mmCIF file of the N, C-alpha and C atoms, coordinates in Angstrom:
data_MODEL
# 
_entry.id   MODEL 
# 
loop_
_atom_site.group_PDB 
_atom_site.id 
_atom_site.type_symbol 
_atom_site.label_atom_id 
_atom_site.label_alt_id 
_atom_site.label_comp_id 
_atom_site.label_asym_id 
_atom_site.label_entity_id 
_atom_site.label_seq_id 
_atom_site.pdbx_PDB_ins_code 
_atom_site.Cartn_x 
_atom_site.Cartn_y 
_atom_site.Cartn_z 
_atom_site.occupancy 
_atom_site.B_iso_or_equiv 
_atom_site.pdbx_formal_charge 
_atom_site.auth_seq_id 
_atom_site.auth_comp_id 
_atom_site.auth_asym_id 
_atom_site.auth_atom_id 
_atom_site.pdbx_PDB_model_num 
ATOM 1   N N  . MET A 1 1  ? -79.347 34.937 -2.098 1.00 0.00 ? 1  MET A N  1 
ATOM 2   C CA . MET A 1 1  ? -80.385 34.449 -0.833 1.00 0.00 ? 1  MET A CA 1 
ATOM 3   C C  . MET A 1 1  ? -80.385 35.422 0.986  1.00 0.00 ? 1  MET A C  1 
ATOM 4   N N  . PRO A 1 2  ? -81.231 35.958 0.666  1.00 0.00 ? 2  PRO A N  1 
ATOM 5   C CA . PRO A 1 2  ? -80.743 36.189 2.237  1.00 0.00 ? 2  PRO A CA 1 
ATOM 6   C C  . PRO A 1 2  ? -81.308 35.074 3.405  1.00 0.00 ? 2  PRO A C  1 
ATOM 7   N N  . MET A 1 3  ? -79.917 35.382 4.583  1.00 0.00 ? 3  MET A N  1 
ATOM 8   C CA . MET A 1 3  ? -79.956 33.850 5.508  1.00 0.00 ? 3  MET A CA 1 
ATOM 9   C C  . MET A 1 3  ? -80.631 34.596 6.359  1.00 0.00 ? 3  MET A C  1 
ATOM 10  N N  . PRO A 1 4  ? -81.222 33.895 7.627  1.00 0.00 ? 4  PRO A N  1 
ATOM 11  C CA . PRO A 1 4  ? -82.775 34.358 7.864  1.00 0.00 ? 4  PRO A CA 1 
ATOM 12  C C  . PRO A 1 4  ? -82.060 34.352 9.926  1.00 0.00 ? 4  PRO A C  1 
ATOM 13  N N  . SER A 1 5  ? -83.193 34.888 10.092 1.00 0.00 ? 5  SER A N  1 
ATOM 14  C CA . SER A 1 5  ? -83.529 35.199 11.063 1.00 0.00 ? 5  SER A CA 1 
ATOM 15  C C  . SER A 1 5  ? -83.777 35.093 12.387 1.00 0.00 ? 5  SER A C  1 
ATOM 16  N N  . THR A 1 6  ? -83.222 34.156 13.339 1.00 0.00 ? 6  THR A N  1 
ATOM 17  C CA . THR A 1 6  ? -84.232 32.691 14.776 1.00 0.00 ? 6  THR A CA 1 
ATOM 18  C C  . THR A 1 6  ? -84.545 33.735 15.798 1.00 0.00 ? 6  THR A C  1 
ATOM 19  N N  . GLY A 1 7  ? -84.600 34.830 15.737 1.00 0.00 ? 7  GLY A N  1 
ATOM 20  C CA . GLY A 1 7  ? -85.610 35.731 16.872 1.00 0.00 ? 7  GLY A CA 1 
ATOM 21  C C  . GLY A 1 7  ? -84.614 36.106 17.601 1.00 0.00 ? 7  GLY A C  1 
ATOM 22  N N  . LEU A 1 8  ? -83.370 35.718 18.045 1.00 0.00 ? 8  LEU A N  1 
ATOM 23  C CA . LEU A 1 8  ? -82.380 35.965 19.279 1.00 0.00 ? 8  LEU A CA 1 
ATOM 24  C C  . LEU A 1 8  ? -81.555 36.420 18.089 1.00 0.00 ? 8  LEU A C  1 
ATOM 25  N N  . PHE A 1 9  ? -80.675 35.838 16.871 1.00 0.00 ? 9  PHE A N  1 
ATOM 26  C CA . PHE A 1 9  ? -80.536 36.150 16.051 1.00 0.00 ? 9  PHE A CA 1 
ATOM 27  C C  . PHE A 1 9  ? -80.282 36.110 14.652 1.00 0.00 ? 9  PHE A C  1 
ATOM 28  N N  . ASN A 1 10 ? -79.291 37.325 13.922 1.00 0.00 ? 10 ASN A N  1 
ATOM 29  C CA . ASN A 1 10 ? -79.613 37.498 12.236 1.00 0.00 ? 10 ASN A CA 1 
ATOM 30  C C  . ASN A 1 10 ? -78.419 36.381 12.198 1.00 0.00 ? 10 ASN A C  1 
ATOM 31  N N  . ILE A 1 11 ? -78.894 35.201 11.298 1.00 0.00 ? 11 ILE A N  1 
ATOM 32  C CA . ILE A 1 11 ? -77.276 33.972 10.812 1.00 0.00 ? 11 ILE A CA 1 
ATOM 33  C C  . ILE A 1 11 ? -77.303 35.011 9.351  1.00 0.00 ? 11 ILE A C  1 
ATOM 34  N N  . LYS A 1 12 ? -76.245 35.353 9.173  1.00 0.00 ? 12 LYS A N  1 
ATOM 35  C CA . LYS A 1 12 ? -74.898 36.117 7.974  1.00 0.00 ? 12 LYS A CA 1 
ATOM 36  C C  . LYS A 1 12 ? -74.168 35.160 6.720  1.00 0.00 ? 12 LYS A C  1 
ATOM 37  N N  . SER A 1 13 ? -74.544 33.751 7.870  1.00 0.00 ? 13 SER A N  1 
ATOM 38  C CA . SER A 1 13 ? -73.115 31.855 7.056  1.00 0.00 ? 13 SER A CA 1 
ATOM 39  C C  . SER A 1 13 ? -73.578 31.369 7.649  1.00 0.00 ? 13 SER A C  1 
ATOM 40  N N  . SER A 1 14 ? -73.692 30.234 6.975  1.00 0.00 ? 14 SER A N  1 
ATOM 41  C CA . SER A 1 14 ? -73.930 29.105 7.585  1.00 0.00 ? 14 SER A CA 1 
ATOM 42  C C  . SER A 1 14 ? -72.655 27.529 6.863  1.00 0.00 ? 14 SER A C  1 
ATOM 43  N N  . ASP A 1 15 ? -72.260 27.128 6.912  1.00 0.00 ? 15 ASP A N  1 
ATOM 44  C CA . ASP A 1 15 ? -70.804 26.269 7.117  1.00 0.00 ? 15 ASP A CA 1 
ATOM 45  C C  . ASP A 1 15 ? -72.220 24.877 7.196  1.00 0.00 ? 15 ASP A C  1 
ATOM 46  N N  . VAL A 1 16 ? -72.408 23.260 6.753  1.00 0.00 ? 16 VAL A N  1 
ATOM 47  C CA . VAL A 1 16 ? -73.034 22.874 7.092  1.00 0.00 ? 16 VAL A CA 1 
ATOM 48  C C  . VAL A 1 16 ? -71.991 21.791 6.196  1.00 0.00 ? 16 VAL A C  1 
ATOM 49  N N  . ALA A 1 17 ? -71.450 20.902 6.974  1.00 0.00 ? 17 ALA A N  1 
ATOM 50  C CA . ALA A 1 17 ? -70.676 20.296 7.409  1.00 0.00 ? 17 ALA A CA 1 
ATOM 51  C C  . ALA A 1 17 ? -71.332 18.961 5.698  1.00 0.00 ? 17 ALA A C  1 
ATOM 52  N N  . SER A 1 18 ? -71.910 17.691 6.695  1.00 0.00 ? 18 SER A N  1 
ATOM 53  C CA . SER A 1 18 ? -72.764 16.844 6.221  1.00 0.00 ? 18 SER A CA 1 
ATOM 54  C C  . SER A 1 18 ? -74.924 17.184 5.361  1.00 0.00 ? 18 SER A C  1 
ATOM 55  N N  . ILE A 1 19 ? -74.814 15.809 5.551  1.00 0.00 ? 19 ILE A N  1 
ATOM 56  C CA . ILE A 1 19 ? -76.028 15.778 5.147  1.00 0.00 ? 19 ILE A CA 1 
ATOM 57  C C  . ILE A 1 19 ? -76.109 14.261 5.487  1.00 0.00 ? 19 ILE A C  1 
ATOM 58  N N  . ASP A 1 20 ? -76.892 13.317 6.414  1.00 0.00 ? 20 ASP A N  1 
ATOM 59  C CA . ASP A 1 20 ? -76.812 12.218 7.038  1.00 0.00 ? 20 ASP A CA 1 
ATOM 60  C C  . ASP A 1 20 ? -76.822 11.423 6.488  1.00 0.00 ? 20 ASP A C  1 
ATOM 61  N N  . LEU A 1 21 ? -77.101 9.904  6.563  1.00 0.00 ? 21 LEU A N  1 
ATOM 62  C CA . LEU A 1 21 ? -78.129 9.113  6.130  1.00 0.00 ? 21 LEU A CA 1 
ATOM 63  C C  . LEU A 1 21 ? -79.944 9.940  6.438  1.00 0.00 ? 21 LEU A C  1 
ATOM 64  N N  . ASP A 1 22 ? -80.291 9.960  7.488  1.00 0.00 ? 22 ASP A N  1 
ATOM 65  C CA . ASP A 1 22 ? -81.777 10.290 7.291  1.00 0.00 ? 22 ASP A CA 1 
ATOM 66  C C  . ASP A 1 22 ? -82.017 12.180 7.052  1.00 0.00 ? 22 ASP A C  1 
ATOM 67  N N  . ASN A 1 23 ? -81.445 12.826 5.801  1.00 0.00 ? 23 ASN A N  1 
ATOM 68  C CA . ASN A 1 23 ? -81.607 14.170 5.530  1.00 0.00 ? 23 ASN A CA 1 
ATOM 69  C C  . ASN A 1 23 ? -81.026 15.039 6.133  1.00 0.00 ? 23 ASN A C  1 
ATOM 70  N N  . GLU A 1 24 ? -80.637 14.495 7.981  1.00 0.00 ? 24 GLU A N  1 
ATOM 71  C CA . GLU A 1 24 ? -80.381 15.707 8.610  1.00 0.00 ? 24 GLU A CA 1 
ATOM 72  C C  . GLU A 1 24 ? -79.363 16.441 8.665  1.00 0.00 ? 24 GLU A C  1 
ATOM 73  N N  . VAL A 1 25 ? -79.369 17.936 8.108  1.00 0.00 ? 25 VAL A N  1 
ATOM 74  C CA . VAL A 1 25 ? -78.188 17.858 7.875  1.00 0.00 ? 25 VAL A CA 1 
ATOM 75  C C  . VAL A 1 25 ? -77.325 19.271 9.060  1.00 0.00 ? 25 VAL A C  1 
ATOM 76  N N  . ARG A 1 26 ? -75.822 18.584 9.513  1.00 0.00 ? 26 ARG A N  1 
ATOM 77  C CA . ARG A 1 26 ? -75.162 18.998 9.574  1.00 0.00 ? 26 ARG A CA 1 
ATOM 78  C C  . ARG A 1 26 ? -74.337 19.996 9.799  1.00 0.00 ? 26 ARG A C  1 
ATOM 79  N N  . VAL A 1 27 ? -74.589 21.594 10.837 1.00 0.00 ? 27 VAL A N  1 
ATOM 80  C CA . VAL A 1 27 ? -73.432 23.041 10.639 1.00 0.00 ? 27 VAL A CA 1 
ATOM 81  C C  . VAL A 1 27 ? -72.847 23.042 10.840 1.00 0.00 ? 27 VAL A C  1 
ATOM 82  N N  . SER A 1 28 ? -71.542 23.125 10.655 1.00 0.00 ? 28 SER A N  1 
ATOM 83  C CA . SER A 1 28 ? -69.953 22.833 11.584 1.00 0.00 ? 28 SER A CA 1 
ATOM 84  C C  . SER A 1 28 ? -69.471 23.561 11.935 1.00 0.00 ? 28 SER A C  1 
ATOM 85  N N  . ALA A 1 29 ? -70.557 25.729 11.486 1.00 0.00 ? 29 ALA A N  1 
ATOM 86  C CA . ALA A 1 29 ? -70.357 26.549 11.798 1.00 0.00 ? 29 ALA A CA 1 
ATOM 87  C C  . ALA A 1 29 ? -70.967 27.468 11.288 1.00 0.00 ? 29 ALA A C  1 
ATOM 88  N N  . MET A 1 30 ? -71.071 29.015 11.684 1.00 0.00 ? 30 MET A N  1 
ATOM 89  C CA . MET A 1 30 ? -71.960 29.731 11.591 1.00 0.00 ? 30 MET A CA 1 
ATOM 90  C C  . MET A 1 30 ? -70.856 30.930 11.743 1.00 0.00 ? 30 MET A C  1 
ATOM 91  N N  . THR A 1 31 ? -71.223 32.391 11.467 1.00 0.00 ? 31 THR A N  1 
ATOM 92  C CA . THR A 1 31 ? -71.814 33.626 11.692 1.00 0.00 ? 31 THR A CA 1 
ATOM 93  C C  . THR A 1 31 ? -73.082 34.246 12.281 1.00 0.00 ? 31 THR A C  1 
ATOM 94  N N  . ALA A 1 32 ? -73.075 34.618 13.141 1.00 0.00 ? 32 ALA A N  1 
ATOM 95  C CA . ALA A 1 32 ? -74.080 35.126 13.447 1.00 0.00 ? 32 ALA A CA 1 
ATOM 96  C C  . ALA A 1 32 ? -74.375 36.356 14.067 1.00 0.00 ? 32 ALA A C  1 
ATOM 97  N N  . GLU A 1 33 ? -74.551 37.213 14.681 1.00 0.00 ? 33 GLU A N  1 
ATOM 98  C CA . GLU A 1 33 ? -75.406 38.265 14.565 1.00 0.00 ? 33 GLU A CA 1 
ATOM 99  C C  . GLU A 1 33 ? -76.135 39.280 16.031 1.00 0.00 ? 33 GLU A C  1 
ATOM 100 N N  . CYS A 1 34 ? -76.090 39.191 17.428 1.00 0.00 ? 34 CYS A N  1 
ATOM 101 C CA . CYS A 1 34 ? -76.863 38.884 17.813 1.00 0.00 ? 34 CYS A CA 1 
ATOM 102 C C  . CYS A 1 34 ? -77.290 39.966 18.489 1.00 0.00 ? 34 CYS A C  1 
ATOM 103 N N  . LEU A 1 35 ? -78.776 39.524 18.936 1.00 0.00 ? 35 LEU A N  1 
ATOM 104 C CA . LEU A 1 35 ? -79.711 41.376 18.821 1.00 0.00 ? 35 LEU A CA 1 
ATOM 105 C C  . LEU A 1 35 ? -80.201 41.262 20.127 1.00 0.00 ? 35 LEU A C  1 
ATOM 106 N N  . SER A 1 36 ? -79.556 40.827 21.276 1.00 0.00 ? 36 SER A N  1 
ATOM 107 C CA . SER A 1 36 ? -79.153 41.562 22.644 1.00 0.00 ? 36 SER A CA 1 
ATOM 108 C C  . SER A 1 36 ? -78.294 41.991 22.915 1.00 0.00 ? 36 SER A C  1 
ATOM 109 N N  . CYS A 1 37 ? -76.879 41.636 22.781 1.00 0.00 ? 37 CYS A N  1 
ATOM 110 C CA . CYS A 1 37 ? -76.204 43.015 22.270 1.00 0.00 ? 37 CYS A CA 1 
ATOM 111 C C  . CYS A 1 37 ? -75.182 43.482 21.005 1.00 0.00 ? 37 CYS A C  1 
ATOM 112 N N  . GLY A 1 38 ? -76.115 43.097 20.118 1.00 0.00 ? 38 GLY A N  1 
ATOM 113 C CA . GLY A 1 38 ? -74.530 43.351 18.790 1.00 0.00 ? 38 GLY A CA 1 
ATOM 114 C C  . GLY A 1 38 ? -74.044 43.025 18.375 1.00 0.00 ? 38 GLY A C  1 
ATOM 115 N N  . SER A 1 39 ? -73.412 42.588 19.054 1.00 0.00 ? 39 SER A N  1 
ATOM 116 C CA . SER A 1 39 ? -71.938 41.567 18.473 1.00 0.00 ? 39 SER A CA 1 
ATOM 117 C C  . SER A 1 39 ? -72.274 40.554 17.001 1.00 0.00 ? 39 SER A C  1 
ATOM 118 N N  . THR A 1 40 ? -71.210 40.787 16.737 1.00 0.00 ? 40 THR A N  1 
ATOM 119 C CA . THR A 1 40 ? -71.281 39.730 15.771 1.00 0.00 ? 40 THR A CA 1 
ATOM 120 C C  . THR A 1 40 ? -70.314 38.468 15.296 1.00 0.00 ? 40 THR A C  1 
ATOM 121 N N  . THR A 1 41 ? -70.717 37.063 15.660 1.00 0.00 ? 41 THR A N  1 
ATOM 122 C CA . THR A 1 41 ? -69.475 36.375 15.914 1.00 0.00 ? 41 THR A CA 1 
ATOM 123 C C  . THR A 1 41 ? -69.174 35.012 15.401 1.00 0.00 ? 41 THR A C  1 
ATOM 124 N N  . GLY A 1 42 ? -68.333 34.681 15.427 1.00 0.00 ? 42 GLY A N  1 
ATOM 125 C CA . GLY A 1 42 ? -68.395 33.007 14.613 1.00 0.00 ? 42 GLY A CA 1 
ATOM 126 C C  . GLY A 1 42 ? -68.569 31.691 15.533 1.00 0.00 ? 42 GLY A C  1 
ATOM 127 N N  . VAL A 1 43 ? -69.437 30.844 15.371 1.00 0.00 ? 43 VAL A N  1 
ATOM 128 C CA . VAL A 1 43 ? -69.648 29.696 16.034 1.00 0.00 ? 43 VAL A CA 1 
ATOM 129 C C  . VAL A 1 43 ? -68.862 28.836 15.282 1.00 0.00 ? 43 VAL A C  1 
ATOM 130 N N  . GLU A 1 44 ? -68.368 28.108 16.317 1.00 0.00 ? 44 GLU A N  1 
ATOM 131 C CA . GLU A 1 44 ? -68.791 26.339 15.004 1.00 0.00 ? 44 GLU A CA 1 
ATOM 132 C C  . GLU A 1 44 ? -68.189 25.181 16.901 1.00 0.00 ? 44 GLU A C  1 
ATOM 133 N N  . ALA A 1 45 ? -68.188 24.134 16.455 1.00 0.00 ? 45 ALA A N  1 
ATOM 134 C CA . ALA A 1 45 ? -68.503 23.513 17.725 1.00 0.00 ? 45 ALA A CA 1 
ATOM 135 C C  . ALA A 1 45 ? -67.537 22.883 19.005 1.00 0.00 ? 45 ALA A C  1 
ATOM 136 N N  . GLY A 1 46 ? -68.075 23.433 19.964 1.00 0.00 ? 46 GLY A N  1 
ATOM 137 C CA . GLY A 1 46 ? -67.409 23.623 20.685 1.00 0.00 ? 46 GLY A CA 1 
ATOM 138 C C  . GLY A 1 46 ? -67.149 24.582 21.354 1.00 0.00 ? 46 GLY A C  1 
ATOM 139 N N  . LYS A 1 47 ? -67.240 25.665 20.189 1.00 0.00 ? 47 LYS A N  1 
ATOM 140 C CA . LYS A 1 47 ? -66.569 26.986 20.826 1.00 0.00 ? 47 LYS A CA 1 
ATOM 141 C C  . LYS A 1 47 ? -68.450 27.235 20.194 1.00 0.00 ? 47 LYS A C  1 
ATOM 142 N N  . GLY A 1 48 ? -69.316 27.917 20.824 1.00 0.00 ? 48 GLY A N  1 
ATOM 143 C CA . GLY A 1 48 ? -70.512 28.770 20.415 1.00 0.00 ? 48 GLY A CA 1 
ATOM 144 C C  . GLY A 1 48 ? -71.703 28.089 19.992 1.00 0.00 ? 48 GLY A C  1 
ATOM 145 N N  . LEU A 1 49 ? -71.144 26.534 19.099 1.00 0.00 ? 49 LEU A N  1 
ATOM 146 C CA . LEU A 1 49 ? -72.316 26.493 18.438 1.00 0.00 ? 49 LEU A CA 1 
ATOM 147 C C  . LEU A 1 49 ? -72.349 24.471 18.763 1.00 0.00 ? 49 LEU A C  1 
ATOM 148 N N  . GLU A 1 50 ? -73.525 24.371 19.739 1.00 0.00 ? 50 GLU A N  1 
ATOM 149 C CA . GLU A 1 50 ? -73.470 23.182 20.233 1.00 0.00 ? 50 GLU A CA 1 
ATOM 150 C C  . GLU A 1 50 ? -74.940 22.160 19.057 1.00 0.00 ? 50 GLU A C  1 
ATOM 151 N N  . SER A 1 51 ? -74.443 20.956 19.086 1.00 0.00 ? 51 SER A N  1 
ATOM 152 C CA . SER A 1 51 ? -75.573 19.961 18.167 1.00 0.00 ? 51 SER A CA 1 
ATOM 153 C C  . SER A 1 51 ? -75.883 19.005 19.031 1.00 0.00 ? 51 SER A C  1 
ATOM 154 N N  . LEU A 1 52 ? -76.868 19.796 18.250 1.00 0.00 ? 52 LEU A N  1 
ATOM 155 C CA . LEU A 1 52 ? -78.175 18.218 19.419 1.00 0.00 ? 52 LEU A CA 1 
ATOM 156 C C  . LEU A 1 52 ? -79.102 17.296 18.636 1.00 0.00 ? 52 LEU A C  1 
ATOM 157 N N  . PRO A 1 53 ? -79.594 16.321 18.481 1.00 0.00 ? 53 PRO A N  1 
ATOM 158 C CA . PRO A 1 53 ? -80.741 15.936 17.565 1.00 0.00 ? 53 PRO A CA 1 
ATOM 159 C C  . PRO A 1 53 ? -81.231 16.622 16.427 1.00 0.00 ? 53 PRO A C  1 
ATOM 160 N N  . GLY A 1 54 ? -81.934 17.025 15.505 1.00 0.00 ? 54 GLY A N  1 
ATOM 161 C CA . GLY A 1 54 ? -82.963 17.987 14.471 1.00 0.00 ? 54 GLY A CA 1 
ATOM 162 C C  . GLY A 1 54 ? -82.097 19.517 14.671 1.00 0.00 ? 54 GLY A C  1 
ATOM 163 N N  . GLY A 1 55 ? -80.848 19.898 14.986 1.00 0.00 ? 55 GLY A N  1 
ATOM 164 C CA . GLY A 1 55 ? -80.563 21.061 15.604 1.00 0.00 ? 55 GLY A CA 1 
ATOM 165 C C  . GLY A 1 55 ? -79.609 21.359 15.842 1.00 0.00 ? 55 GLY A C  1 
ATOM 166 N N  . VAL A 1 56 ? -79.704 22.601 15.783 1.00 0.00 ? 56 VAL A N  1 
ATOM 167 C CA . VAL A 1 56 ? -78.368 23.078 16.883 1.00 0.00 ? 56 VAL A CA 1 
ATOM 168 C C  . VAL A 1 56 ? -77.675 24.475 17.408 1.00 0.00 ? 56 VAL A C  1 
ATOM 169 N N  . VAL A 1 57 ? -77.710 25.080 18.803 1.00 0.00 ? 57 VAL A N  1 
ATOM 170 C CA . VAL A 1 57 ? -77.826 25.512 19.526 1.00 0.00 ? 57 VAL A CA 1 
ATOM 171 C C  . VAL A 1 57 ? -76.385 26.508 19.190 1.00 0.00 ? 57 VAL A C  1 
ATOM 172 N N  . ILE A 1 58 ? -76.414 27.777 19.365 1.00 0.00 ? 58 ILE A N  1 
ATOM 173 C CA . ILE A 1 58 ? -77.064 29.432 18.716 1.00 0.00 ? 58 ILE A CA 1 
ATOM 174 C C  . ILE A 1 58 ? -75.780 29.517 20.072 1.00 0.00 ? 58 ILE A C  1 
ATOM 175 N N  . THR A 1 59 ? -74.426 29.986 20.910 1.00 0.00 ? 59 THR A N  1 
ATOM 176 C CA . THR A 1 59 ? -74.476 30.923 21.580 1.00 0.00 ? 59 THR A CA 1 
ATOM 177 C C  . THR A 1 59 ? -73.167 31.993 21.657 1.00 0.00 ? 59 THR A C  1 
ATOM 178 N N  . CYS A 1 60 ? -74.152 32.686 21.460 1.00 0.00 ? 60 CYS A N  1 
ATOM 179 C CA . CYS A 1 60 ? -73.279 34.744 21.546 1.00 0.00 ? 60 CYS A CA 1 
ATOM 180 C C  . CYS A 1 60 ? -71.968 34.580 23.296 1.00 0.00 ? 60 CYS A C  1 
ATOM 181 N N  . CYS A 1 61 ? -70.748 34.519 22.091 1.00 0.00 ? 61 CYS A N  1 
ATOM 182 C CA . CYS A 1 61 ? -69.884 34.343 22.448 1.00 0.00 ? 61 CYS A CA 1 
ATOM 183 C C  . CYS A 1 61 ? -69.111 36.050 23.526 1.00 0.00 ? 61 CYS A C  1 
ATOM 184 N N  . GLU A 1 62 ? -70.403 37.642 22.880 1.00 0.00 ? 62 GLU A N  1 
ATOM 185 C CA . GLU A 1 62 ? -70.225 38.377 24.394 1.00 0.00 ? 62 GLU A CA 1 
ATOM 186 C C  . GLU A 1 62 ? -70.727 38.009 25.161 1.00 0.00 ? 62 GLU A C  1 
ATOM 187 N N  . CYS A 1 63 ? -72.697 38.178 25.369 1.00 0.00 ? 63 CYS A N  1 
ATOM 188 C CA . CYS A 1 63 ? -73.195 38.089 25.970 1.00 0.00 ? 63 CYS A CA 1 
ATOM 189 C C  . CYS A 1 63 ? -74.114 36.476 26.867 1.00 0.00 ? 63 CYS A C  1 
ATOM 190 N N  . GLY A 1 64 ? -73.555 35.370 26.174 1.00 0.00 ? 64 GLY A N  1 
ATOM 191 C CA . GLY A 1 64 ? -73.632 34.253 26.237 1.00 0.00 ? 64 GLY A CA 1 
ATOM 192 C C  . GLY A 1 64 ? -75.351 34.168 26.251 1.00 0.00 ? 64 GLY A C  1 
ATOM 193 N N  . SER A 1 65 ? -76.270 34.507 25.223 1.00 0.00 ? 65 SER A N  1 
ATOM 194 C CA . SER A 1 65 ? -77.443 34.723 25.166 1.00 0.00 ? 65 SER A CA 1 
ATOM 195 C C  . SER A 1 65 ? -77.392 33.509 24.386 1.00 0.00 ? 65 SER A C  1 
ATOM 196 N N  . ARG A 1 66 ? -78.948 31.874 24.004 1.00 0.00 ? 66 ARG A N  1 
ATOM 197 C CA . ARG A 1 66 ? -78.520 31.373 22.925 1.00 0.00 ? 66 ARG A CA 1 
ATOM 198 C C  . ARG A 1 66 ? -79.150 30.672 22.812 1.00 0.00 ? 66 ARG A C  1 
ATOM 199 N N  . GLN A 1 67 ? -79.908 30.152 21.694 1.00 0.00 ? 67 GLN A N  1 
ATOM 200 C CA . GLN A 1 67 ? -81.538 30.225 21.384 1.00 0.00 ? 67 GLN A CA 1 
ATOM 201 C C  . GLN A 1 67 ? -80.256 28.169 20.656 1.00 0.00 ? 67 GLN A C  1 
ATOM 202 N N  . ALA A 1 68 ? -81.958 27.376 20.512 1.00 0.00 ? 68 ALA A N  1 
ATOM 203 C CA . ALA A 1 68 ? -82.417 26.330 20.164 1.00 0.00 ? 68 ALA A CA 1 
ATOM 204 C C  . ALA A 1 68 ? -82.633 26.823 18.042 1.00 0.00 ? 68 ALA A C  1 
ATOM 205 N N  . VAL A 1 69 ? -81.617 25.947 17.935 1.00 0.00 ? 69 VAL A N  1 
ATOM 206 C CA . VAL A 1 69 ? -82.360 25.875 15.888 1.00 0.00 ? 69 VAL A CA 1 
ATOM 207 C C  . VAL A 1 69 ? -82.561 25.660 15.560 1.00 0.00 ? 69 VAL A C  1 
ATOM 208 N N  . SER A 1 70 ? -83.433 24.339 15.153 1.00 0.00 ? 70 SER A N  1 
ATOM 209 C CA . SER A 1 70 ? -83.630 23.305 13.588 1.00 0.00 ? 70 SER A CA 1 
ATOM 210 C C  . SER A 1 70 ? -82.842 23.638 12.257 1.00 0.00 ? 70 SER A C  1 
ATOM 211 N N  . SER A 1 71 ? -82.828 21.601 12.655 1.00 0.00 ? 71 SER A N  1 
ATOM 212 C CA . SER A 1 71 ? -81.368 21.737 11.425 1.00 0.00 ? 71 SER A CA 1 
ATOM 213 C C  . SER A 1 71 ? -82.415 22.128 10.241 1.00 0.00 ? 71 SER A C  1 
ATOM 214 N N  . SER A 1 72 ? -83.667 21.546 10.513 1.00 0.00 ? 72 SER A N  1 
ATOM 215 C CA . SER A 1 72 ? -84.505 22.306 9.359  1.00 0.00 ? 72 SER A CA 1 
ATOM 216 C C  . SER A 1 72 ? -84.408 23.288 8.221  1.00 0.00 ? 72 SER A C  1 
ATOM 217 N N  . LEU A 1 73 ? -84.138 24.505 8.986  1.00 0.00 ? 73 LEU A N  1 
ATOM 218 C CA . LEU A 1 73 ? -83.393 26.280 8.780  1.00 0.00 ? 73 LEU A CA 1 
ATOM 219 C C  . LEU A 1 73 ? -82.595 25.837 7.635  1.00 0.00 ? 73 LEU A C  1 
ATOM 220 N N  . PHE A 1 74 ? -81.963 24.728 7.309  1.00 0.00 ? 74 PHE A N  1 
ATOM 221 C CA . PHE A 1 74 ? -81.156 24.650 6.669  1.00 0.00 ? 74 PHE A CA 1 
ATOM 222 C C  . PHE A 1 74 ? -80.784 23.536 5.704  1.00 0.00 ? 74 PHE A C  1 
ATOM 223 N N  . SER A 1 75 ? -81.485 23.266 5.802  1.00 0.00 ? 75 SER A N  1 
ATOM 224 C CA . SER A 1 75 ? -81.683 21.957 4.978  1.00 0.00 ? 75 SER A CA 1 
ATOM 225 C C  . SER A 1 75 ? -82.172 22.328 3.220  1.00 0.00 ? 75 SER A C  1 
ATOM 226 N N  . GLY A 1 76 ? -81.829 21.377 2.765  1.00 0.00 ? 76 GLY A N  1 
ATOM 227 C CA . GLY A 1 76 ? -80.814 21.893 1.100  1.00 0.00 ? 76 GLY A CA 1 
ATOM 228 C C  . GLY A 1 76 ? -79.504 22.836 0.389  1.00 0.00 ? 76 GLY A C  1 
ATOM 229 N N  . ALA A 1 77 ? -79.202 23.205 1.641  1.00 0.00 ? 77 ALA A N  1 
ATOM 230 C CA . ALA A 1 77 ? -77.306 23.428 1.397  1.00 0.00 ? 77 ALA A CA 1 
ATOM 231 C C  . ALA A 1 77 ? -76.565 22.950 1.867  1.00 0.00 ? 77 ALA A C  1 
ATOM 232 N N  . THR A 1 78 ? -75.478 23.199 1.454  1.00 0.00 ? 78 THR A N  1 
ATOM 233 C CA . THR A 1 78 ? -74.426 22.201 1.322  1.00 0.00 ? 78 THR A CA 1 
ATOM 234 C C  . THR A 1 78 ? -73.809 23.093 2.063  1.00 0.00 ? 78 THR A C  1 
ATOM 235 N N  . SER A 1 79 ? -73.014 24.732 1.433  1.00 0.00 ? 79 SER A N  1 
ATOM 236 C CA . SER A 1 79 ? -72.575 26.032 2.155  1.00 0.00 ? 79 SER A CA 1 
ATOM 237 C C  . SER A 1 79 ? -73.658 27.921 1.721  1.00 0.00 ? 79 SER A C  1 
ATOM 238 N N  . ARG A 1 80 ? -73.813 27.949 2.914  1.00 0.00 ? 80 ARG A N  1 
ATOM 239 C CA . ARG A 1 80 ? -74.676 29.460 2.567  1.00 0.00 ? 80 ARG A CA 1 
ATOM 240 C C  . ARG A 1 80 ? -74.245 30.046 3.040  1.00 0.00 ? 80 ARG A C  1 
ATOM 241 N N  . SER A 1 81 ? -73.986 31.791 2.325  1.00 0.00 ? 81 SER A N  1 
ATOM 242 C CA . SER A 1 81 ? -73.116 32.736 3.365  1.00 0.00 ? 81 SER A CA 1 
ATOM 243 C C  . SER A 1 81 ? -73.672 33.781 2.096  1.00 0.00 ? 81 SER A C  1 
# 
């Protein structure tokens, strides 16, 4: 299954840590290509990946570009790559 583009990032792979009681997906890590600077970066909690209610914020480790992404993008998956 191809991974999605979020606008500022092409998601290459993601690790879903859990699905909570409200069926909200918790993403623990991902690899993404930044479309602003072209770098591919691995992010995890506290290092370029920030959890928010209903989603996450991805930050490029090279150029600092940021984008919020809905957790619905990852629903139905426990691990995708």
